[in-house]
PyMOL Python script that loads the backbone (N, CA, C, O; Angstrom):
from pymol import cmd

cmd.read_pdbstr("""\
ATOM      1  N   MET A   1     121.005 113.818  88.035  1.00  0.00           N
ATOM      2  CA  MET A   1     120.017 114.857  87.819  1.00  0.00           C
ATOM      3  C   MET A   1     118.841 114.582  88.752  1.00  0.00           C
ATOM      4  O   MET A   1     118.425 113.437  88.931  1.00  0.00           O
ATOM      5  N   ARG A   2     118.334 115.613  89.320  1.00  0.00           N
ATOM      6  CA  ARG A   2     117.226 115.474  90.251  1.00  0.00           C
ATOM      7  C   ARG A   2     116.185 116.535  89.910  1.00  0.00           C
ATOM      8  O   ARG A   2     116.144 117.587  90.549  1.00  0.00           O
ATOM      9  N   PRO A   3     115.336 116.268  88.903  1.00  0.00           N
ATOM     10  CA  PRO A   3     114.404 117.310  88.489  1.00  0.00           C
ATOM     11  C   PRO A   3     113.356 117.593  89.546  1.00  0.00           C
ATOM     12  O   PRO A   3     112.788 116.683  90.149  1.00  0.00           O
ATOM     13  N   THR A   4     113.123 118.836  89.747  1.00  0.00           N
ATOM     14  CA  THR A   4     112.061 119.275  90.632  1.00  0.00           C
ATOM     15  C   THR A   4     111.443 120.497  89.997  1.00  0.00           C
ATOM     16  O   THR A   4     112.108 121.209  89.244  1.00  0.00           O
ATOM     17  N   PRO A   5     110.182 120.752  90.289  1.00  0.00           N
ATOM     18  CA  PRO A   5     109.616 122.001  89.806  1.00  0.00           C
ATOM     19  C   PRO A   5     110.444 123.155  90.366  1.00  0.00           C
ATOM     20  O   PRO A   5     110.819 123.136  91.539  1.00  0.00           O
ATOM     21  N   THR A   6     110.724 124.138  89.554  1.00  0.00           N
ATOM     22  CA  THR A   6     111.508 125.282  89.996  1.00  0.00           C
ATOM     23  C   THR A   6     110.668 126.533  89.901  1.00  0.00           C
ATOM     24  O   THR A   6     109.660 126.570  89.196  1.00  0.00           O
ATOM     25  N   GLN A   7     111.087 127.546  90.609  1.00  0.00           N
ATOM     26  CA  GLN A   7     110.339 128.787  90.614  1.00  0.00           C
ATOM     27  C   GLN A   7     111.098 129.829  89.803  1.00  0.00           C
ATOM     28  O   GLN A   7     112.271 130.103  90.057  1.00  0.00           O
ATOM     29  N   GLN A   8     110.407 130.403  88.823  1.00  0.00           N
ATOM     30  CA  GLN A   8     110.978 131.463  88.008  1.00  0.00           C
ATOM     31  C   GLN A   8     109.944 132.567  87.913  1.00  0.00           C
ATOM     32  O   GLN A   8     108.812 132.338  87.486  1.00  0.00           O
ATOM     33  N   SER A   9     110.335 133.754  88.308  1.00  0.00           N
ATOM     34  CA  SER A   9     109.446 134.912  88.247  1.00  0.00           C
ATOM     35  C   SER A   9     108.115 134.653  88.945  1.00  0.00           C
ATOM     36  O   SER A   9     107.069 135.111  88.484  1.00  0.00           O
ATOM     37  N   GLY A  10     108.155 133.930  90.040  1.00  0.00           N
ATOM     38  CA  GLY A  10     106.935 133.677  90.793  1.00  0.00           C
ATOM     39  C   GLY A  10     106.080 132.547  90.250  1.00  0.00           C
ATOM     40  O   GLY A  10     105.045 132.228  90.835  1.00  0.00           O
ATOM     41  N   LEU A  11     106.490 131.925  89.133  1.00  0.00           N
ATOM     42  CA  LEU A  11     105.734 130.822  88.542  1.00  0.00           C
ATOM     43  C   LEU A  11     106.528 129.528  88.671  1.00  0.00           C
ATOM     44  O   LEU A  11     107.752 129.521  88.543  1.00  0.00           O
ATOM     45  N   LEU A  12     105.819 128.439  88.926  1.00  0.00           N
ATOM     46  CA  LEU A  12     106.486 127.151  88.976  1.00  0.00           C
ATOM     47  C   LEU A  12     106.640 126.623  87.555  1.00  0.00           C
ATOM     48  O   LEU A  12     105.695 126.663  86.767  1.00  0.00           O
ATOM     49  N   THR A  13     107.821 126.134  87.234  1.00  0.00           N
ATOM     50  CA  THR A  13     108.044 125.512  85.939  1.00  0.00           C
ATOM     51  C   THR A  13     108.324 124.035  86.171  1.00  0.00           C
ATOM     52  O   THR A  13     108.855 123.653  87.213  1.00  0.00           O
ATOM     53  N   THR A  14     107.970 123.222  85.213  1.00  0.00           N
ATOM     54  CA  THR A  14     108.136 121.782  85.313  1.00  0.00           C
ATOM     55  C   THR A  14     109.183 121.343  84.301  1.00  0.00           C
ATOM     56  O   THR A  14     109.194 121.832  83.172  1.00  0.00           O
ATOM     57  N   PRO A  15     110.067 120.425  84.694  1.00  0.00           N
ATOM     58  CA  PRO A  15     111.047 119.938  83.723  1.00  0.00           C
ATOM     59  C   PRO A  15     110.346 119.210  82.581  1.00  0.00           C
ATOM     60  O   PRO A  15     109.194 118.800  82.722  1.00  0.00           O
ATOM     61  N   SER A  16     111.026 119.048  81.463  1.00  0.00           N
ATOM     62  CA  SER A  16     110.449 118.324  80.336  1.00  0.00           C
ATOM     63  C   SER A  16     110.336 116.846  80.684  1.00  0.00           C
ATOM     64  O   SER A  16     110.976 116.364  81.619  1.00  0.00           O
ATOM     65  N   THR A  17     109.512 116.133  79.917  1.00  0.00           N
ATOM     66  CA  THR A  17     109.397 114.695  80.135  1.00  0.00           C
ATOM     67  C   THR A  17     110.732 114.006  79.887  1.00  0.00           C
ATOM     68  O   THR A  17     111.060 113.032  80.564  1.00  0.00           O
ATOM     69  N   ASP A  18     111.508 114.504  78.921  1.00  0.00           N
ATOM     70  CA  ASP A  18     112.823 113.913  78.652  1.00  0.00           C
ATOM     71  C   ASP A  18     113.740 114.055  79.857  1.00  0.00           C
ATOM     72  O   ASP A  18     114.442 113.110  80.218  1.00  0.00           O
ATOM     73  N   GLN A  19     113.741 115.222  80.479  1.00  0.00           N
ATOM     74  CA  GLN A  19     114.581 115.441  81.661  1.00  0.00           C
ATOM     75  C   GLN A  19     114.135 114.558  82.819  1.00  0.00           C
ATOM     76  O   GLN A  19     114.961 113.949  83.498  1.00  0.00           O
ATOM     77  N   ALA A  20     112.832 114.493  83.040  1.00  0.00           N
ATOM     78  CA  ALA A  20     112.309 113.679  84.140  1.00  0.00           C
ATOM     79  C   ALA A  20     112.572 112.200  83.886  1.00  0.00           C
ATOM     80  O   ALA A  20     112.934 111.466  84.806  1.00  0.00           O
ATOM     81  N   ASN A  21     112.392 111.760  82.644  1.00  0.00           N
ATOM     82  CA  ASN A  21     112.637 110.370  82.299  1.00  0.00           C
ATOM     83  C   ASN A  21     114.108 110.015  82.478  1.00  0.00           C
ATOM     84  O   ASN A  21     114.433 108.945  82.991  1.00  0.00           O
ATOM     85  N   GLU A  22     114.985 110.900  82.060  1.00  0.00           N
ATOM     86  CA  GLU A  22     116.420 110.652  82.215  1.00  0.00           C
ATOM     87  C   GLU A  22     116.793 110.571  83.694  1.00  0.00           C
ATOM     88  O   GLU A  22     117.627 109.749  84.073  1.00  0.00           O
ATOM     89  N   ALA A  23     116.193 111.405  84.529  1.00  0.00           N
ATOM     90  CA  ALA A  23     116.465 111.351  85.966  1.00  0.00           C
ATOM     91  C   ALA A  23     116.049 109.998  86.542  1.00  0.00           C
ATOM     92  O   ALA A  23     116.751 109.443  87.387  1.00  0.00           O
ATOM     93  N   ILE A  24     114.926 109.470  86.095  1.00  0.00           N
ATOM     94  CA  ILE A  24     114.474 108.152  86.548  1.00  0.00           C
ATOM     95  C   ILE A  24     115.453 107.080  86.090  1.00  0.00           C
ATOM     96  O   ILE A  24     115.807 106.189  86.862  1.00  0.00           O
ATOM     97  N   ARG A  25     115.893 107.164  84.835  1.00  0.00           N
ATOM     98  CA  ARG A  25     116.840 106.173  84.309  1.00  0.00           C
ATOM     99  C   ARG A  25     118.153 106.190  85.094  1.00  0.00           C
ATOM    100  O   ARG A  25     118.678 105.136  85.452  1.00  0.00           O
ATOM    101  N   VAL A  26     118.676 107.376  85.357  1.00  0.00           N
ATOM    102  CA  VAL A  26     119.931 107.498  86.108  1.00  0.00           C
ATOM    103  C   VAL A  26     119.752 106.936  87.518  1.00  0.00           C
ATOM    104  O   VAL A  26     120.610 106.211  88.022  1.00  0.00           O
ATOM    105  N   PHE A  27     118.642 107.276  88.137  1.00  0.00           N
ATOM    106  CA  PHE A  27     118.355 106.815  89.491  1.00  0.00           C
ATOM    107  C   PHE A  27     118.321 105.286  89.547  1.00  0.00           C
ATOM    108  O   PHE A  27     118.957 104.679  90.409  1.00  0.00           O
ATOM    109  N   LEU A  28     117.580 104.670  88.629  1.00  0.00           N
ATOM    110  CA  LEU A  28     117.446 103.213  88.649  1.00  0.00           C
ATOM    111  C   LEU A  28     118.721 102.513  88.191  1.00  0.00           C
ATOM    112  O   LEU A  28     119.053 101.447  88.710  1.00  0.00           O
ATOM    113  N   ARG A  29     119.436 103.085  87.237  1.00  0.00           N
ATOM    114  CA  ARG A  29     120.684 102.495  86.771  1.00  0.00           C
ATOM    115  C   ARG A  29     121.698 102.394  87.915  1.00  0.00           C
ATOM    116  O   ARG A  29     122.453 101.426  87.997  1.00  0.00           O
ATOM    117  N   ALA A  30     121.708 103.382  88.779  1.00  0.00           N
ATOM    118  CA  ALA A  30     122.631 103.390  89.908  1.00  0.00           C
ATOM    119  C   ALA A  30     122.284 102.305  90.932  1.00  0.00           C
ATOM    120  O   ALA A  30     123.111 101.963  91.777  1.00  0.00           O
ATOM    121  N   ARG A  31     121.089 101.776  90.860  1.00  0.00           N
ATOM    122  CA  ARG A  31     120.640 100.773  91.827  1.00  0.00           C
ATOM    123  C   ARG A  31     120.302  99.446  91.161  1.00  0.00           C
ATOM    124  O   ARG A  31     119.578  98.634  91.736  1.00  0.00           O
ATOM    125  N   ALA A  32     120.811  99.218  89.971  1.00  0.00           N
ATOM    126  CA  ALA A  32     120.504  98.013  89.199  1.00  0.00           C
ATOM    127  C   ALA A  32     120.915  96.754  89.959  1.00  0.00           C
ATOM    128  O   ALA A  32     121.969  96.700  90.592  1.00  0.00           O
ATOM    129  N   GLY A  33     120.057  95.757  89.876  1.00  0.00           N
ATOM    130  CA  GLY A  33     120.389  94.470  90.462  1.00  0.00           C
ATOM    131  C   GLY A  33     120.018  94.287  91.915  1.00  0.00           C
ATOM    132  O   GLY A  33     120.316  93.252  92.511  1.00  0.00           O
ATOM    133  N   ARG A  34     119.368  95.285  92.491  1.00  0.00           N
ATOM    134  CA  ARG A  34     118.958  95.104  93.892  1.00  0.00           C
ATOM    135  C   ARG A  34     117.621  95.811  94.119  1.00  0.00           C
ATOM    136  O   ARG A  34     117.226  96.701  93.366  1.00  0.00           O
ATOM    137  N   ALA A  35     116.950  95.387  95.169  1.00  0.00           N
ATOM    138  CA  ALA A  35     115.672  96.011  95.521  1.00  0.00           C
ATOM    139  C   ALA A  35     115.921  97.408  96.086  1.00  0.00           C
ATOM    140  O   ALA A  35     116.956  97.677  96.695  1.00  0.00           O
ATOM    141  N   LEU A  36     114.953  98.278  95.869  1.00  0.00           N
ATOM    142  CA  LEU A  36     115.057  99.639  96.400  1.00  0.00           C
ATOM    143  C   LEU A  36     114.773  99.640  97.895  1.00  0.00           C
ATOM    144  O   LEU A  36     113.883  98.938  98.376  1.00  0.00           O
ATOM    145  N   ARG A  37     115.540 100.433  98.610  1.00  0.00           N
ATOM    146  CA  ARG A  37     115.300 100.633 100.047  1.00  0.00           C
ATOM    147  C   ARG A  37     114.088 101.543 100.198  1.00  0.00           C
ATOM    148  O   ARG A  37     113.703 102.216  99.242  1.00  0.00           O
ATOM    149  N   PRO A  38     113.478 101.574 101.388  1.00  0.00           N
ATOM    150  CA  PRO A  38     112.297 102.426 101.585  1.00  0.00           C
ATOM    151  C   PRO A  38     112.528 103.885 101.195  1.00  0.00           C
ATOM    152  O   PRO A  38     111.664 104.490 100.560  1.00  0.00           O
ATOM    153  N   SER A  39     113.654 104.453 101.555  1.00  0.00           N
ATOM    154  CA  SER A  39     113.912 105.854 101.191  1.00  0.00           C
ATOM    155  C   SER A  39     114.082 106.000  99.680  1.00  0.00           C
ATOM    156  O   SER A  39     113.705 107.023  99.108  1.00  0.00           O
ATOM    157  N   GLU A  40     114.643 104.991  99.040  1.00  0.00           N
ATOM    158  CA  GLU A  40     114.798 105.018  97.582  1.00  0.00           C
ATOM    159  C   GLU A  40     113.456 104.861  96.879  1.00  0.00           C
ATOM    160  O   GLU A  40     113.221 105.476  95.839  1.00  0.00           O
ATOM    161  N   ARG A  41     112.583 104.045  97.440  1.00  0.00           N
ATOM    162  CA  ARG A  41     111.236 103.920  96.864  1.00  0.00           C
ATOM    163  C   ARG A  41     110.503 105.246  96.942  1.00  0.00           C
ATOM    164  O   ARG A  41     109.770 105.612  96.023  1.00  0.00           O
ATOM    165  N   ALA A  42     110.699 105.968  98.041  1.00  0.00           N
ATOM    166  CA  ALA A  42     110.071 107.285  98.187  1.00  0.00           C
ATOM    167  C   ALA A  42     110.610 108.253  97.129  1.00  0.00           C
ATOM    168  O   ALA A  42     109.842 109.011  96.536  1.00  0.00           O
ATOM    169  N   GLU A  43     111.911 108.232  96.892  1.00  0.00           N
ATOM    170  CA  GLU A  43     112.513 109.097  95.875  1.00  0.00           C
ATOM    171  C   GLU A  43     112.036 108.698  94.481  1.00  0.00           C
ATOM    172  O   GLU A  43     111.754 109.565  93.653  1.00  0.00           O
ATOM    173  N   TYR A  44     111.945 107.407  94.217  1.00  0.00           N
ATOM    174  CA  TYR A  44     111.446 106.925  92.925  1.00  0.00           C
ATOM    175  C   TYR A  44     110.004 107.385  92.712  1.00  0.00           C
ATOM    176  O   TYR A  44     109.637 107.806  91.614  1.00  0.00           O
ATOM    177  N   SER A  45     109.208 107.305  93.743  1.00  0.00           N
ATOM    178  CA  SER A  45     107.820 107.768  93.671  1.00  0.00           C
ATOM    179  C   SER A  45     107.765 109.263  93.367  1.00  0.00           C
ATOM    180  O   SER A  45     106.938 109.706  92.570  1.00  0.00           O
ATOM    181  N   ARG A  46     108.642 110.037  93.999  1.00  0.00           N
ATOM    182  CA  ARG A  46     108.694 111.473  93.748  1.00  0.00           C
ATOM    183  C   ARG A  46     109.074 111.752  92.295  1.00  0.00           C
ATOM    184  O   ARG A  46     108.488 112.619  91.648  1.00  0.00           O
ATOM    185  N   LEU A  47     110.060 111.011  91.788  1.00  0.00           N
ATOM    186  CA  LEU A  47     110.480 111.190  90.395  1.00  0.00           C
ATOM    187  C   LEU A  47     109.351 110.847  89.426  1.00  0.00           C
ATOM    188  O   LEU A  47     109.174 111.526  88.415  1.00  0.00           O
ATOM    189  N   LEU A  48     108.592 109.801  89.729  1.00  0.00           N
ATOM    190  CA  LEU A  48     107.454 109.447  88.888  1.00  0.00           C
ATOM    191  C   LEU A  48     106.400 110.557  88.877  1.00  0.00           C
ATOM    192  O   LEU A  48     105.794 110.837  87.842  1.00  0.00           O
ATOM    193  N   LYS A  49     106.191 111.179  90.024  1.00  0.00           N
ATOM    194  CA  LYS A  49     105.226 112.288  90.092  1.00  0.00           C
ATOM    195  C   LYS A  49     105.703 113.472  89.262  1.00  0.00           C
ATOM    196  O   LYS A  49     104.901 114.127  88.596  1.00  0.00           O
ATOM    197  N   VAL A  50     107.004 113.751  89.297  1.00  0.00           N
ATOM    198  CA  VAL A  50     107.557 114.838  88.485  1.00  0.00           C
ATOM    199  C   VAL A  50     107.367 114.515  87.007  1.00  0.00           C
ATOM    200  O   VAL A  50     106.995 115.388  86.223  1.00  0.00           O
ATOM    201  N   TYR A  51     107.624 113.255  86.620  1.00  0.00           N
ATOM    202  CA  TYR A  51     107.447 112.840  85.230  1.00  0.00           C
ATOM    203  C   TYR A  51     105.984 112.979  84.812  1.00  0.00           C
ATOM    204  O   TYR A  51     105.690 113.494  83.733  1.00  0.00           O
ATOM    205  N   THR A  52     105.077 112.523  85.655  1.00  0.00           N
ATOM    206  CA  THR A  52     103.650 112.616  85.350  1.00  0.00           C
ATOM    207  C   THR A  52     103.218 114.067  85.190  1.00  0.00           C
ATOM    208  O   THR A  52     102.454 114.393  84.282  1.00  0.00           O
ATOM    209  N   ARG A  53     103.702 114.935  86.067  1.00  0.00           N
ATOM    210  CA  ARG A  53     103.380 116.365  85.987  1.00  0.00           C
ATOM    211  C   ARG A  53     103.902 116.950  84.668  1.00  0.00           C
ATOM    212  O   ARG A  53     103.208 117.725  84.010  1.00  0.00           O
ATOM    213  N   ALA A  54     105.111 116.579  84.294  1.00  0.00           N
ATOM    214  CA  ALA A  54     105.699 117.072  83.043  1.00  0.00           C
ATOM    215  C   ALA A  54     104.902 116.586  81.842  1.00  0.00           C
ATOM    216  O   ALA A  54     104.663 117.348  80.905  1.00  0.00           O
ATOM    217  N   LEU A  55     104.494 115.334  81.863  1.00  0.00           N
ATOM    218  CA  LEU A  55     103.708 114.771  80.766  1.00  0.00           C
ATOM    219  C   LEU A  55     102.367 115.488  80.643  1.00  0.00           C
ATOM    220  O   LEU A  55     101.935 115.817  79.539  1.00  0.00           O
ATOM    221  N   ARG A  56     101.717 115.726  81.765  1.00  0.00           N
ATOM    222  CA  ARG A  56     100.429 116.444  81.730  1.00  0.00           C
ATOM    223  C   ARG A  56     100.594 117.850  81.170  1.00  0.00           C
ATOM    224  O   ARG A  56      99.760 118.309  80.390  1.00  0.00           O
ATOM    225  N   CYS A  57     101.664 118.535  81.562  1.00  0.00           N
ATOM    226  CA  CYS A  57     101.917 119.885  81.043  1.00  0.00           C
ATOM    227  C   CYS A  57     102.109 119.854  79.535  1.00  0.00           C
ATOM    228  O   CYS A  57     101.574 120.704  78.823  1.00  0.00           O
ATOM    229  N   GLU A  58     102.863 118.887  79.046  1.00  0.00           N
ATOM    230  CA  GLU A  58     103.095 118.791  77.606  1.00  0.00           C
ATOM    231  C   GLU A  58     101.810 118.449  76.862  1.00  0.00           C
ATOM    232  O   GLU A  58     101.578 118.952  75.762  1.00  0.00           O
ATOM    233  N   LEU A  59     100.980 117.606  77.447  1.00  0.00           N
ATOM    234  CA  LEU A  59      99.707 117.272  76.798  1.00  0.00           C
ATOM    235  C   LEU A  59      98.773 118.465  76.773  1.00  0.00           C
ATOM    236  O   LEU A  59      98.062 118.680  75.792  1.00  0.00           O
ATOM    237  N   GLU A  60      98.771 119.242  77.848  1.00  0.00           N
ATOM    238  CA  GLU A  60      97.921 120.441  77.886  1.00  0.00           C
ATOM    239  C   GLU A  60      98.378 121.472  76.852  1.00  0.00           C
ATOM    240  O   GLU A  60      97.547 122.125  76.221  1.00  0.00           O
ATOM    241  N   LYS A  61      99.680 121.621  76.677  1.00  0.00           N
ATOM    242  CA  LYS A  61     100.203 122.548  75.681  1.00  0.00           C
ATOM    243  C   LYS A  61      99.849 122.104  74.265  1.00  0.00           C
ATOM    244  O   LYS A  61      99.590 122.927  73.388  1.00  0.00           O
ATOM    245  N   ALA A  62      99.841 120.793  74.059  1.00  0.00           N
ATOM    246  CA  ALA A  62      99.541 120.255  72.726  1.00  0.00           C
ATOM    247  C   ALA A  62      98.049 120.359  72.396  1.00  0.00           C
ATOM    248  O   ALA A  62      97.672 120.382  71.224  1.00  0.00           O
ATOM    249  N   ALA A  63      97.222 120.421  73.401  1.00  0.00           N
ATOM    250  CA  ALA A  63      95.772 120.433  73.167  1.00  0.00           C
ATOM    251  C   ALA A  63      95.271 121.777  72.700  1.00  0.00           C
ATOM    252  O   ALA A  63      94.074 121.940  72.463  1.00  0.00           O
TER     253      ALA A  63
END
""", "prot")
cmd.dss("prot")
cmd.show_as("cartoon", "prot")
cmd.util.cbc("prot")
cmd.orient("prot")
């Protein structure tokens, strides 16, 4: 799974924190036991940003 913000009806939607978290888990599980390569670190950083964005959206909705 590779969550990214998607466009629906002209609006960007963000995946849920569960979806983003699962994508991070799958990504890291596939690379268990070794250091991340530079391109993998960049992808991991992108996934963390997606997760952070999803978390902020959920917190804003709850407020």
